[in-house]
C-alpha positions as semicolon CSV with decimal commas, in nm:
position;residue;x (nm);y (nm);z (nm)
1;X;-4,149;6,411;3,596
2;X;-3,866;6,543;3,822
3;X;-4,000;6,777;4,119
4;X;-3,820;6,908;4,476
5;X;-3,990;6,995;4,759
6;X;-3,948;7,288;4,912
7;X;-4,126;7,373;5,242
8;X;-4,400;7,118;5,192
9;X;-4,422;7,255;4,801
10;X;-4,363;7,027;4,539
11;X;-4,186;7,208;4,240
12;X;-4,215;7,019;3,917
13;X;-3,975;7,116;3,627
14;X;-4,217;6,951;3,351
15;X;-4,128;7,358;3,258
16;X;-3,767;7,490;3,333
17;X;-3,737;7,732;3,593
18;X;-3,550;8,053;3,666
19;X;-3,350;8,120;3,964
20;X;-3,290;8,494;4,004
21;X;-2,925;8,638;4,167
22;X;-2,915;8,847;4,431
23;X;-2,576;8,906;4,520
24;X;-2,524;9,122;4,860
25;X;-2,112;9,101;4,820
26;X;-1,915;9,402;4,781
27;X;-1,733;9,221;4,474
28;X;-1,896;8,990;4,289
29;X;-1,777;9,015;3,886
30;X;-2,120;9,166;3,789
31;X;-2,345;9,336;4,008
32;X;-2,123;9,342;4,325
33;X;-2,243;9,676;4,551
34;X;-2,542;9,706;4,382
35;X;-2,718;9,700;4,607
36;X;-2,668;9,929;4,916
37;X;-2,994;9,975;5,153
38;X;-3,323;9,722;5,158
39;X;-3,486;9,942;4,968
40;X;-3,278;9,810;4,665
41;X;-3,264;9,436;4,768
42;X;-3,685;9,459;4,758
43;X;-3,723;9,660;4,464
44;X;-3,456;9,423;4,304
45;X;-3,628;9,106;4,379
46;X;-3,962;9,194;4,350
47;X;-3,852;9,265;4,011
48;X;-3,751;8,932;3,949
49;X;-4,026;8,776;4,071
50;X;-4,278;8,980;3,895
51;X;-4,072;8,872;3,578
52;X;-4,126;8,509;3,678
53;X;-3,845;8,352;3,880
54;X;-3,950;8,071;4,056
55;X;-3,631;8,108;4,296
56;X;-3,397;8,381;4,443
57;X;-3,077;8,248;4,506
58;X;-2,897;8,441;4,743
59;X;-2,526;8,486;4,822
60;X;-2,295;8,685;5,073
61;X;-1,967;8,523;4,996
62;X;-1,831;8,601;4,633
63;X;-1,715;8,302;4,443
64;X;-1,556;8,458;4,128
65;X;-1,228;8,404;4,040
66;X;-0,996;8,514;4,302
67;X;-1,215;8,658;4,530
68;X;-1,140;8,779;4,877
69;X;-1,183;8,516;5,141
70;X;-1,435;8,609;5,453
71;X;-1,513;8,451;5,767
72;X;-1,796;8,283;5,853
73;X;-1,908;8,524;6,082
74;X;-1,856;8,812;5,795
75;X;-2,091;8,547;5,561
76;X;-2,382;8,526;5,835
77;X;-2,382;8,875;5,895
78;X;-2,444;8,988;5,546
79;X;-2,662;8,746;5,448
80;X;-2,945;8,639;5,753
81;X;-3,073;8,972;5,794
82;X;-3,180;8,955;5,421
83;X;-3,292;8,623;5,416
84;X;-3,541;8,774;5,665
85;X;-3,576;9,081;5,555
86;X;-3,719;8,895;5,178
87;X;-3,901;8,659;5,365
88;X;-4,096;8,949;5,591
89;X;-4,145;9,118;5,245
90;X;-4,248;8,785;5,030
91;X;-4,422;8,520;5,239
92;X;-4,400;8,287;4,922
93;X;-4,069;8,323;4,853
94;X;-3,835;7,999;4,784
95;X;-3,474;8,145;4,843
96;X;-3,178;7,922;4,778
97;X;-2,865;8,029;5,004
98;X;-2,568;8,029;4,783
99;X;-2,322;7,883;5,045
100;X;-2,026;7,612;5,105
101;X;-2,028;7,648;5,490
102;X;-2,258;7,421;5,657
103;X;-2,345;7,622;5,983
104;X;-2,457;7,939;5,738
105;X;-2,679;7,717;5,567
106;X;-2,846;7,585;5,903
107;X;-2,869;7,919;5,978
108;X;-3,029;8,062;5,633
109;X;-3,288;7,774;5,677
110;X;-3,360;7,868;6,035
111;X;-3,376;8,217;5,912
112;X;-3,636;8,061;5,601
113;X;-3,412;7,991;5,341
114;X;-3,558;7,640;5,124
115;X;-3,267;7,546;4,966
116;X;-2,896;7,549;4,982
117;X;-2,681;7,590;4,687
118;X;-2,306;7,467;4,768
119;X;-2,039;7,581;4,493
120;X;-1,820;7,284;4,670
121;X;-2,025;7,027;4,638
122;X;-1,962;6,890;4,948
123;X;-1,590;6,955;4,916
124;X;-1,539;7,226;5,112
125;X;-1,697;7,167;5,447
126;X;-1,706;6,779;5,597
127;X;-1,997;6,852;5,752
128;X;-2,265;6,973;5,434
129;X;-2,379;6,680;5,375
130;X;-2,511;6,588;5,731
131;X;-2,644;6,924;5,775
132;X;-2,853;6,907;5,440
133;X;-2,968;6,514;5,577
134;X;-3,077;6,715;5,915
135;X;-3,281;6,989;5,730
136;X;-3,410;6,755;5,494
137;X;-3,425;7,076;5,230
138;X;-3,329;7,025;4,861
139;X;-2,969;7,022;4,753
140;X;-2,779;7,164;4,471
141;X;-2,455;7,013;4,381
142;X;-2,223;7,218;4,200
143;X;-1,867;7,087;4,043
144;X;-1,530;7,298;4,109
145;X;-1,207;7,213;4,042
146;X;-1,040;7,406;4,366
147;X;-1,146;7,685;4,558
148;X;-1,277;8,020;4,402
149;X;-0,906;8,127;4,563
150;X;-0,759;7,925;4,303
151;X;-0,963;7,770;4,094
152;X;-0,862;7,939;3,750
153;X;-0,511;7,891;3,802
154;X;-0,436;7,592;3,570
155;X;-0,766;7,381;3,568
156;X;-0,653;7,030;3,371
157;X;-0,857;6,754;3,285
158;X;-0,823;6,407;3,082
159;X;-1,190;6,451;3,021
160;X;-1,381;6,698;3,163
161;X;-1,736;6,588;3,107
162;X;-1,657;6,233;3,220
163;X;-1,459;6,387;3,528
164;X;-1,786;6,602;3,573
165;X;-2,015;6,313;3,569
166;X;-1,850;6,075;3,799
167;X;-1,797;6,347;4,108
168;X;-2,163;6,412;4,046
169;X;-2,262;6,044;4,098
170;X;-1,978;5,940;4,376
171;X;-2,203;6,282;4,576
172;X;-2,507;6,201;4,447
173;X;-2,447;5,839;4,633
174;X;-2,312;5,998;4,955
175;X;-2,653;6,199;4,972
176;X;-2,868;5,886;4,878
177;X;-2,708;5,723;5,145
178;X;-2,761;5,963;5,409
179;X;-3,151;5,979;5,281
180;X;-3,159;6,320;5,125
181;X;-3,354;6,319;4,797
182;X;-3,413;6,659;4,639
183;X;-3,086;6,695;4,480
184;X;-2,979;6,934;4,181
185;X;-2,646;6,924;3,997
186;X;-2,431;7,255;3,824
187;X;-2,151;7,161;3,629
188;X;-2,009;7,477;3,745
189;X;-1,938;7,674;3,454
190;X;-1,648;7,875;3,494
191;X;-1,556;7,722;3,838
192;X;-1,203;7,578;3,734
193;X;-1,261;7,531;3,379
194;X;-1,125;7,689;3,081
195;X;-1,303;7,810;2,861
196;X;-1,280;7,525;2,614
197;X;-1,385;7,365;2,918
198;X;-1,696;7,542;2,967
199;X;-1,801;7,489;2,576
200;X;-1,707;7,108;2,597
201;X;-1,934;7,109;2,909
202;X;-2,223;7,322;2,709
203;X;-2,214;7,074;2,410
204;X;-2,259;6,797;2,630
205;X;-2,519;6,883;2,899
206;X;-2,773;6,595;2,778
207;X;-2,520;6,360;2,908
208;X;-2,597;6,453;3,279
209;X;-2,975;6,357;3,235
210;X;-2,824;6,023;3,285
211;X;-2,816;6,127;3,687
212;X;-3,194;6,231;3,731
213;X;-3,155;6,490;3,883
214;X;-3,265;6,836;3,747
215;X;-2,954;7,024;3,560
216;X;-2,922;7,413;3,643
217;X;-2,718;7,575;3,470
218;X;-2,523;7,911;3,528
219;X;-2,395;8,106;3,295
220;X;-2,538;8,476;3,358
221;X;-2,284;8,720;3,161
222;X;-1,946;8,509;3,239
223;X;-1,601;8,542;3,085
224;X;-1,706;8,229;2,871
225;X;-1,950;8,451;2,705
226;X;-1,797;8,761;2,712
227;X;-1,404;8,693;2,667
228;X;-1,426;8,561;2,287
229;X;-1,705;8,823;2,212
230;X;-1,455;9,076;2,357
231;X;-1,717;9,191;2,549
232;X;-1,769;9,306;2,917
233;X;-1,996;9,134;3,177
234;X;-2,218;9,466;3,151
235;X;-2,249;9,399;2,763
236;X;-2,301;9,022;2,786
237;X;-2,643;9,020;2,785
238;X;-2,719;8,851;2,444
239;X;-2,493;8,609;2,481
240;X;-2,639;8,494;2,761
241;X;-2,947;8,454;2,583
242;X;-2,742;8,284;2,351
243;X;-2,572;8,020;2,596
244;X;-2,889;8,004;2,783
245;X;-3,079;7,891;2,474
246;X;-2,851;7,621;2,390
247;X;-2,862;7,469;2,788
248;X;-3,206;7,429;2,737
249;X;-3,183;7,248;2,429
250;X;-2,944;7,011;2,578
251;X;-3,127;6,919;2,909
252;X;-3,150;7,208;3,140
253;X;-3,395;7,235;3,395
254;X;-3,321;7,588;3,578
255;X;-3,119;7,841;3,461
256;X;-2,938;8,076;3,754
257;X;-2,927;8,455;3,579
258;X;-2,919;8,809;3,621
259;X;-3,207;8,879;3,431
260;X;-3,519;8,671;3,467
261;X;-3,754;8,864;3,186
262;X;-3,505;8,736;2,936
263;X;-3,449;8,388;3,098
264;X;-3,830;8,341;3,103
265;X;-3,831;8,471;2,702
266;X;-3,572;8,198;2,618
267;X;-3,739;7,911;2,832
268;X;-4,104;7,984;2,591
269;X;-3,920;8,023;2,289
270;X;-3,791;7,663;2,365
271;X;-4,084;7,557;2,466
272;X;-4,269;7,610;2,155
273;X;-4,074;7,346;1,977
274;X;-4,211;7,077;2,208
């Protein structure tokens, strides 16, 4: 059984878990600008926790394709007060901080976050791995080709599954050398991948089990779902549930979602098969 240690609390993945998304950015692709004040934020987080989220993922840097780059100072100003607010209102909350900057990660952990979720998998900040090692917190490695600003220009792979697995094997080896053991992996659906690449990775997700790390699937309301169906992010909930179910059947142990209730239902239905 795989477990991770969050602030001294062991979280096991014998049953898949849900990571609820809280974007405090004005320009995220689905819920950008939705939470105008502390009341909105607390109401949203309370709903996600009540519906069954184990973790809440807080992000202040929009990573949608072509998103505007913001400074470290602006990211810190956005995210640290929110982490403190959530920890104050929900003392048992387990927060993951969605950042690729080691200093933001360090400040977020000091403010009460428990997990670092790095969309660049250590590629955009040379100090990130050493920071994770010093903090001794769980670390989510995501695969991304390029940066949010250019990742969807013309992503190309010889074999996307092999290249993503190779990336994880290399990064996990480096982290193990630094005595980091609580590692989670995320193939990065939509981050430097075509729709075809995304579905190939979804189909082959079970191959990542050989890496012996919890597999996170972040598919919620993404373009790989709404574009083939000629929908929008706002109308892609049913497609999200379908894709999450496939991910669970192929070995995903964490679903990163905007809609916690529906993700929990998918987990319970798939659980009936075991």
